N, C-alpha and C positions, 0 to 999 in steps of 0.2 A: 772553272772555279766559280763558286757561288758566294757572294759577299752579302752579309746581313743588311737589313734596311737601316736608314739613317736614324739617329737618336731622336726622341720626341722633342728635345729642346732645340732641334734645328728648325728654325722658323721658315715659312715659305719664302721670305725675303732672302734668308741665308742660302736657301736652296737655289734661288735664282742667281745669286752671286757666284755660287760654286759652278753652276752651269755655264755662266759667262766666262769664268776663269778657265774652265775646260776648253771652251771654244777658242780662247786666246792662246792657251799653252800647249794643248795636246795635238801638235802637228807631228804625224809619224815621220820618222827619219829612215831613209832607205840607203843602204850601202851597197854599191855595185862593184864587183871585182876588186875589192880591197881598197877602193878609193875613199877619200874623205867623205864623211856623212853629210847629207844635204837633203832638205825637204824637196820632194818632187811631186808633180801632179800625176804622172804616169808611172806604172810599175813595169813597163816593158823591159825585157832583158837587154836589148840592144837599142841604141838611139836611132839607128838606121836600118835599112833592109838590104845590106850588102855585106859580103865577106871582107876579111882583112885585105884580100887581093882585089877588091873592087867588083867581084862577080855578084850580080843580083841574086838575092835569095829567092828560091822558087816557093810558090804557095804549097802548103801542106794541107791536104784535105782531111778534115776531122768530122766524123759522123757517128752519133750525134755530136753536136758541138757544145752541149751542156747537159747537166744532170747532177743528181745528188752523189755523195760519196758512195762508191761501190758500183756506179753505172759503167757498163761495158761500152767502149767506144773504139772505132777503127780509124787508123791513120793511113794515108797513102800519098805517094808523090811520083811524078813522072819527070823525065828529063835528067835523070841521075846517071852517073858513070856506070855503064854496063859492067856487071860482075863485081862491083865494089861492095864493101861491107858498110852497112848503115847502122849507126848507133842512135837510138831514139832517147832524147833527154827531156825531162820534165822540169820546168822552172818553178821554184818555190822560194820561201824565205824562212829564216830562223828569227823568231821574235824575242824581244827582251824589253826591259824597262830601263830607260836612261835616267840615272839618279846621281845625286851629288851627296854622298854620305859625309857627315861631320861628326865630331864627338858629341854633339847635342841632338842631332836629328838627321833624317834622310830627306833631302829635297827631291821631289819628283819633277822630272823635266818633260819627258815624252816617251812614247813607245818607239822602239827602234827595230828595224828589220834589215838583216843581212841576206842578200840574195845568193842563191846557190842553185845548182842543177843536179837532178837525181836521175840516174839511168833507169829507163823503162825496159829496155831489151835491145836486141840486135836483129838485123835481117840482111839478106843478100839481094842486091839489085839484079833483076833478070836481064835477059838479052835486049829487051825493049827499053831498058832504062827505068823500069818501074819497081817500086818496093812498097810493101804494105805490112801492117801488123795490127793486132787487136790487144787492147789493154783494159784495165779496170781503174776507174778514177780512184786515186789513193785518198786516204784520210788526210785532208790538207785544208789550208785556208780557203775561204770562199772567193768567188769571182774568177776572173780570167787568169789562166796559167798558160804561158807559151809552151808549145811542144816543138822540139827541134829534131831535124834529121841531120846528122853530122857524119861526114865522110872525110877520113884522113885529118881529123882535127878541125875541119872547117864546117861552119853552118851552111848547109846547102838548101834546106827547106824549113819553113816555119809556119805553124798554125797555132790554134789555141783551143782550150777546153775550159768552159766556165762551170765551176762547182757551185751548185745551188744550196742555199741555206735549208736545213732540214731539222725538225724537232720531234721528239716523242717523249712519252712518259710511261712508267710502268710501276705498279699494276694500274689497271683502269678502274678498279673498284676495291672496296674494303671498308672495314669499320673505322670509327673515329680513332685517330692516332696512327693510322697506317703510314709507314714511310713511303713517300712517292719519289721515285728517281726520275729526274729530268735529264735528258741528253740532247745536245744540240751539236750538229756538225756543219761545217762550211761557214763558220764565222769569219769575217773578212779581216785582212791585214790593212785596213784603211780606217780613216777617222769615222766615217759614216757607214751605213749599210751593213749592219750586223757586227760591228767591232765590239759592241756591248749590247746586252739584252736585259731588260728589266723583267723580273718574275713577279707576277701578281696572282694572288689566290682570291677568287671572288672579288676582283677589282681592288684588292688591298695590296699595297706594295710590300713585297716580302724580301727581295734581294736583287742582286745583279749578277749576270753571268759574263765572264770575260774569258778569252782564249788566246791572249797574246803569246804566251809561252807554251801553249799546248797544241800548236799547229792547227788552230781553227776549231778544235773540239772542246766543248765545255759540258760540265755535268754538275748537278746539285741535288740535294735531297731536302724535302720539306715533309711535314706531317699533315694528314687530312684533318680538318677542323670544321665544326659546324653541325647542322642538323642533317638527319638522314635525307638523301635525295641527290639531285644532280648539282655538281659544282664545276668550276672551270679554273684551269691554270692558263693565264694569258702571258705570252712572251711578246714584247715589242720594244721599241726604242728605249735604251737604257740610260743614255746621258743627254745627247742633243738630237732632236728637241725632246723635252720631257712632257709629251702630250699623251694622254690616254687614247685619243682618237687621231691617229696620224692622218687618215684620209681627209679629215675636215679641219686640219691645222694649217697654219701658214707655211709649214715645212713639207707639205705634201710632195712638192717637186723633188725633194732630196731622195725620196723612195719610189719615185714613179717608175723606175726601171725594174722594180721587183714585183713579181706576180702578186704577192700577198702584202705588199707594202711593209715587209718585215714584221708581220704579226702572225702569231700562231694561237689558236684557241683549242686547248687540249682538255677534253672532258674527263671528269672523275666522278664516280658515284659512291657516296657514303651509304653503306648497307645497314648501319646501325651503330650502337654503342656497346662494345664488348668490355668496357671497363678500362682501367689504366693499362696502356701498352707497355711491353717489356722495354727495359733499357737497351739502347743500341749505341755502340761506340765504333765509329768508322775511322780507319786510317786512310789517308790518301794513297792512291796507287803510286808506288815508288817511282816508276819511270815517267810519271806525269808531273813530278815535282822538280822545279828548277833548283839546282843545288848551287849555293854560293861557294865560290872558290876559296881555298884556304888563305890566299894572299889578297883577297878582296877587302877593301876598307869596310869597317863595321862601325856602327854607333855603339859606344860604350862609355860608361862613367869612368872616371879616373880610378885606377886600381891602387888606392892608397889607404893604409889603415887609419881608423878614426879612434882616438883615445877613448877608452871606456866602453866601446861597442864591439860585441862579438855576435856571430850568427852562424847557424848550422841548419842544413836542410836535408831531409831524407825522404825519398819517394818509394812507392811500391815498385816492384820489378816488372809489373804488368800494367797495361792501361787501366785506369780506374776513374771513377767520378771523384770530384773534389772532396765530397763528404766521406769518401772511403779511403782517401789517401792520408798518410800521416806526415806531419811537418812539425819540426821543432825550431823554435826561435828563442835565442838566449842572449 
């Protein structure tokens, strides 16, 4: 999701206040196995490394242990029950926004994540007690996901695969007004390290990317502007800290574990000016939109008639620009 930049009336002081408010309020909440929500520092699926019967969980070898979405990786474990059936499970989360709707407004609280496991596949343990398999990193949140080997409903081995943040744009060149599609995968389900990304065109703030409800994948579209020649789309820290140069900021340590310190420099070449570009109307991809349940509380005005006031509204049956839609108010 790409949100537009802040209004011009938002002063630098106000921006600082909003940033500090985010720091104090936006603590992700993780819900594990249906228990009450609570902020935690670690997103591990189990608090310990033993089964419910007290048997130590064996190490699960993962190679490579990191990569972008779509990376092939192998898992293997020894010391398993010979001849048993192993189910490989991938740990992930479902993200949402915790809010408090009232009749006047919707109060934002925090991002919330409910943990779950996704089946990757099955294998049979050989006579030596070994099992292995190869998988492809799914399109999911960034950072470390636990991978489990499960036999007869018990976790017998555990490892991890780290999904790395990745970004691209398309096309790489075109005339003024060309729609440029930005796609990012591996955004994290944590407060820092890729939970949000600012979009800047030629060092001008353009919007912010978020992926809380889209499983770590975000996309947006901007139009090329400026003179013919080379330009850049820069993606980096979107909320905290709000520095253009993370590497020389006081918050450098927050991103020290990332190879590129959460910054992407994506080049685009403007080939010329071909005149006014054609109108484009984009609907979001249906399966990427979080749908509000019918019984969910909503913000609405009191549905009561007002003496002497009537209103009617009619819209075209197809998407249209405001200047081409008809509306009647009476």
